[in-house]
C-alpha positions in Angstrom: 0.0 0.0 0.0 1.1 3.5 -0.6 -0.2 6.7 1.1 -1.4 9.3 -1.3 -2.4 12.9 -0.5 -3.9 15.2 -3.1 -3.9 19.0 -3.0 -4.6 22.0 -5.3 -8.3 21.8 -5.6 -10.5 24.9 -5.3 -13.1 27.1 -6.9 -12.4 28.5 -10.3 -14.4 30.2 -13.1 -15.1 28.4 -16.3 -12.1 28.8 -18.7 -9.7 28.9 -15.8 -6.9 26.5 -14.8 -5.9 24.5 -11.7 -3.0 22.2 -11.0 -3.6 19.2 -8.8 -0.8 17.6 -7.0 -0.5 14.2 -5.4 2.4 13.2 -3.1 3.1 9.6 -2.4 4.8 8.1 0.7 6.1 4.6 0.7 8.6 2.7 -1.3 8.7 2.2 -4.9 6.7 5.1 -6.3 8.8 5.3 -9.4 7.9 1.7 -10.4 4.1 2.2 -10.5 1.7 3.7 -13.0 -0.5 6.3 -11.6 -4.0 7.6 -12.4 -6.4 10.4 -11.7 -10.1 9.7 -11.3 -13.0 12.0 -10.4 -16.5 11.7 -8.9 -19.0 14.4 -9.9 -21.8 15.2 -7.5 -24.4 12.4 -7.6 -22.5 10.3 -10.1 -20.1 7.4 -10.1 -16.4 7.7 -10.1 -14.9 8.1 -13.5 -11.5 7.8 -15.1 -9.7 11.1 -16.0 -6.0 10.3 -16.9 -3.2 7.8 -16.3 0.5 7.7 -16.8 3.0 4.8 -17.3 5.3 4.0 -14.4 8.2 5.7 -16.2 6.2 8.7 -17.3 6.7 7.9 -21.0 3.1 7.2 -21.9 -0.2 8.7 -21.0 -3.9 8.2 -21.6 -6.9 10.5 -21.2 -10.7 10.4 -21.0 -12.2 11.8 -24.2 -13.9 14.5 -22.1 -10.6 16.0 -20.9 -8.3 15.3 -23.9 -6.5 18.4 -25.0 -7.3 20.3 -21.8 -5.7 18.2 -19.1 -2.2 17.0 -18.7 -0.9 14.3 -16.3 2.8 14.2 -15.4 4.9 12.3 -12.9 8.1 13.3 -11.1 9.7 10.1 -9.8 12.4 12.0 -8.0 9.9 13.8 -5.9 7.3 11.1 -5.5 4.7 13.4 -7.1 2.0 13.1 -9.8 0.3 16.2 -11.2 -2.8 17.0 -13.2 -2.7 20.3 -15.0 -6.3 21.3 -15.9 -6.9 24.1 -18.4 -10.0 25.5 -20.0 -12.1 24.2 -17.2 -15.8 23.7 -17.6 -18.6 23.4 -15.1 -18.9 19.7 -15.9 -15.4 19.2 -14.6 -16.7 19.9 -11.1 -16.0 16.8 -9.0 -13.8 15.4 -6.2 -10.5 14.4 -7.8 -8.6 11.3 -6.6 -5.1 10.1 -7.5 -4.5 6.4 -7.3 -1.7 3.8 -7.7 -2.0 1.2 -10.4 -1.7 -2.4 -9.3 1.4 -4.2 -10.4 5.1 -3.5 -10.5 5.9 -1.5 -13.6 2.5 -2.1 -15.1 1.0 -0.1 -17.9 -1.6 2.6 -17.3 -5.2 1.6 -16.9 -8.6 3.3 -17.2 -10.3 0.8 -14.8 -10.6 1.8 -11.2 -10.5 -1.8 -9.9 -7.0 -2.0 -11.2 -5.8 0.6 -8.7 -5.0 -0.4 -5.1 -4.1 2.8 -3.3 -6.2 6.0 -3.3 -5.9 9.4 -1.8 -8.7 11.2 0.1 -9.6 13.4 -2.8 -9.6 17.1 -3.5 -12.6 19.2 -4.5 -12.7 21.1 -7.7 -15.6 23.4 -8.4 -15.9 25.2 -11.7 -18.5 28.1 -11.8 -20.2 29.2 -15.0 
């Protein structure tokens, strides 16, 4: 298991930007793929973005492609989600998560992640 703590959420106007951060404690961060998920109010949790353990490959949900960027700093045990051109429908609690499996590829399926942060609220006003 790995402890994950997200930060950087807040209230922003439509069209604005936010950068979410997730710090990991525990051994082996550099050897795991990481992902960001979100849960909009009244809806189920959904995939947002994921990154290969080495940071060399990424995948995005269609709804955020071209607006969000995931990155990973293995030296700092950090994963980031840069969110630009935010829309009201991006309002959600955002979670970072560690992918199951040593040096595994990224995944869009939440059941393939075994460590989760507590979440950070992002609210986009129109």
